[in-house]
C-alpha positions in Angstrom: -0.2 0.1 0.0 2.9 2.4 0.3 4.6 1.8 -3.0 0.8 2.3 -4.0 0.8 5.7 -2.2 4.7 6.9 -3.5 3.1 6.1 -7.2 -0.3 7.7 -6.7 1.6 10.9 -5.5 4.2 10.1 -8.6 1.0 10.1 -10.9 -1.0 13.0 -9.1 2.2 15.3 -9.8 1.2 15.0 -14.1 -2.5 15.9 -12.8 -0.5 18.4 -10.2 1.4 20.1 -12.8 -1.3 21.4 -15.1 -3.6 22.5 -12.1 -1.2 23.7 -8.9 1.8 24.3 -10.9 0.6 27.4 -11.7 -0.6 28.7 -7.9 2.8 26.9 -7.0 5.1 28.8 -9.4 2.8 31.9 -8.2 4.1 32.0 -4.5 5.7 35.0 -3.8 9.2 33.7 -3.5 11.1 36.2 -6.7 12.0 39.0 -4.7 14.0 36.8 -1.9 17.9 36.1 -2.3 18.4 32.6 -3.9 19.3 31.0 -0.8 15.8 31.9 1.4 14.2 31.6 -2.3 15.4 28.0 -2.2 14.5 27.8 1.3 10.9 29.2 1.2 10.2 26.6 -1.7 10.7 24.2 0.2 8.9 25.1 3.1 6.0 25.4 0.9 6.3 21.7 -0.5 6.9 20.7 3.4 3.6 22.2 4.2 1.8 20.3 1.9 3.2 17.4 3.6 2.2 18.3 6.8 -1.5 18.7 5.6 -1.5 15.8 3.9 -0.5 14.2 7.0 -2.9 15.4 9.0 -5.5 14.8 6.9 -4.2 11.2 7.0 -4.1 11.6 10.9 -7.9 12.7 10.7 -9.1 9.9 8.5 -6.6 7.6 10.5 -9.1 8.0 13.6 -11.7 8.0 11.5 -10.5 4.5 10.3 -9.3 3.2 13.3 -13.5 3.2 14.7 -13.9 1.2 11.4 -11.6 -0.9 12.7 -12.9 -1.9 16.1 -16.4 -1.6 14.5 -14.9 -4.5 12.8 -16.4 -3.2 9.2 -13.1 -2.8 8.0 -13.5 -5.3 5.4 -16.8 -3.7 4.5 -15.4 -0.2 4.3 -12.1 -1.4 2.3 -15.0 -2.7 -0.4 -17.2 0.0 -0.3 -14.1 2.8 -1.4 -12.6 0.5 -4.0 -16.4 0.5 -5.4 -16.5 4.4 -5.0 -13.4 4.7 -6.8 -14.5 2.4 -9.5 -18.4 4.1 -10.1 -15.8 7.6 -9.6 -13.5 7.1 -12.7 -16.1 5.5 -15.1 -18.5 8.6 -14.5 -15.9 10.7 -15.4 -14.7 8.3 -18.4 -18.6 8.0 -19.9 -19.4 12.0 -18.9 -16.0 13.5 -19.3 -16.3 15.7 -15.7 -15.2 15.7 -12.6 -17.9 15.8 -9.6 -17.9 19.1 -7.5 -21.0 19.0 -5.2 -22.0 22.9 -4.0 -20.9 22.7 -0.6 -16.8 21.7 -1.8 -17.0 25.0 -4.4 -17.7 27.3 -1.3 -15.2 25.6 0.6 -13.0 26.3 -2.0 -14.0 30.0 -2.4 -13.2 30.5 1.4 -10.3 28.7 1.2 -8.8 31.1 -1.6 -9.7 33.6 0.4 -7.4 32.5 2.8 -4.7 31.9 0.4 -4.7 35.2 -1.0 -4.1 36.7 2.4 -0.9 34.1 3.3 -0.1 35.4 -0.6 -0.2 38.8 0.0 2.5 38.6 3.3 5.4 37.9 1.2 7.4 36.8 4.1 9.7 33.0 4.3 7.4 31.8 6.9 3.9 32.3 5.0 5.5 29.8 2.4 5.0 27.2 4.7 1.4 28.1 5.8 1.1 28.7 2.1 1.7 25.4 1.4 -0.3 24.1 4.1 -3.8 25.4 2.9 -2.7 24.5 -0.6 -2.9 20.7 0.7 -6.3 21.4 1.8 -7.5 22.6 -1.8 -10.6 20.2 -3.5 -8.3 17.5 -5.4 -9.8 14.2 -6.8 -6.1 12.4 -6.4 -6.1 13.7 -2.6 -9.3 12.1 -2.4 -8.0 8.9 -4.0 -5.0 8.8 -1.4 -7.4 9.3 1.6 -9.3 6.4 0.5 -6.5 4.7 1.0 -5.4 6.0 4.1 -8.7 5.5 5.3 -8.5 1.7 4.4 -5.3 1.5 6.5 -4.9 -0.8 9.6 -3.5 1.5 11.7 -3.4 5.2 12.9 0.9 5.0 12.1 -0.1 3.4 8.7 -2.4 6.2 7.8 -0.6 9.3 8.4 2.9 7.2 6.9 0.5 6.8 3.5 -0.6 10.5 3.2 2.8 11.3 3.9 4.2 9.2 1.1 1.8 10.5 -1.1 3.1 13.6 -1.1 7.2 12.9 -1.1 5.7 10.9 -4.8 4.3 14.5 -5.8 7.7 16.4 -5.0 10.3 14.8 -8.0 7.7 16.8 -10.9 6.8 20.0 -8.6 9.9 20.6 -7.8 11.2 20.7 -10.8 9.0 22.9 -11.7 9.7 25.2 -8.8 13.4 25.3 -9.2 13.9 25.9 -12.7 10.6 27.1 -13.7 9.7 24.3 -16.3 9.0 20.5 -16.1 11.9 18.2 -16.1 9.5 16.0 -18.7 8.1 16.7 -22.3 4.9 18.2 -22.8 3.7 15.3 -24.8 5.1 12.9 -22.1 3.4 14.2 -19.3 0.4 14.1 -21.5 0.7 10.8 -22.3 1.3 10.4 -18.3 -2.2 11.8 -17.6 -4.0 9.4 -20.1 -3.2 7.1 -17.6 -4.0 8.0 -14.4 -7.8 6.6 -15.0 -6.4 3.5 -15.3 -3.9 3.6 -12.2 -6.7 4.9 -10.3 -9.2 2.1 -11.6 -6.1 -0.6 -10.6 -6.2 1.0 -6.4 -10.0 0.6 -6.0 -9.3 -2.9 -7.1 -6.5 -3.8 -5.2 -9.0 -1.7 -2.4 -11.6 -4.4 -3.2 -9.3 -7.4 -2.8 -7.9 -6.1 0.3 -11.8 -6.6 1.6 -12.1 -9.9 0.3 -9.6 -11.4 2.7 -8.2 -13.3 0.4 -5.3 -14.1 2.1 -3.1 -13.2 -0.8 0.4 -11.5 0.6 0.5 -7.7 -0.4 -2.5 -7.7 -2.6 -5.4 -9.5 -0.4 -3.6 -10.1 3.0 -5.5 -11.3 6.0 -7.0 -8.1 7.7 -7.0 -8.6 11.6 -10.2 -8.0 13.4 -10.7 -6.3 17.3 -11.3 -9.1 18.8 -12.2 -9.8 22.4 -10.9 -13.0 24.4 -13.2 -13.8 27.2 -11.6 -13.9 30.8 -12.3 -16.9 32.7 -13.5 -16.4 36.1 -11.8 -19.1 37.6 
């Protein structure tokens, strides 16, 4: 699952370069000396990863309740099925799901981002990165699904942390060089592979929930069952 998290982050970065890249490139660091500029860029991306890790903590706690309720298998199957349905919906109708409450949240978050952007400070870029990590993004939602199905709180946090690390190579190349290390045609081809990878993640979650006893693919999930305490 952690390899899946890194791969998901890496593939997500192809999407991020197109969607979040312009936002990343607009981080107010051009007025800073070279060293401070580089530190600010690293702080910006560290802020994103911290937010992803905090999301892992939140959904890890939620996942722990699912584990204690002994419905982890069902939850994994349901999450995997939702991912598959969303991928199929987007492939058929060529549009993403965007509920009204998501748009309302996005508008408020952009207001905060504008305030942070106007501060033009090194420390402010860290908070700007944290805010960016909260922007509604389908790729992050899929990563959260993986974190939610993790077997422990630590695994959920680490899953989201590794997801964030996976986004770094391409995003840092854009930020430090002003252009991607990969050609436009290659990035376009990679983005076309995203739905197939997400579908594979959905299938993996379903297989995990089926408890087939297949190492790494569908291992036996532990259950939170207590043992009876003898009276004598």
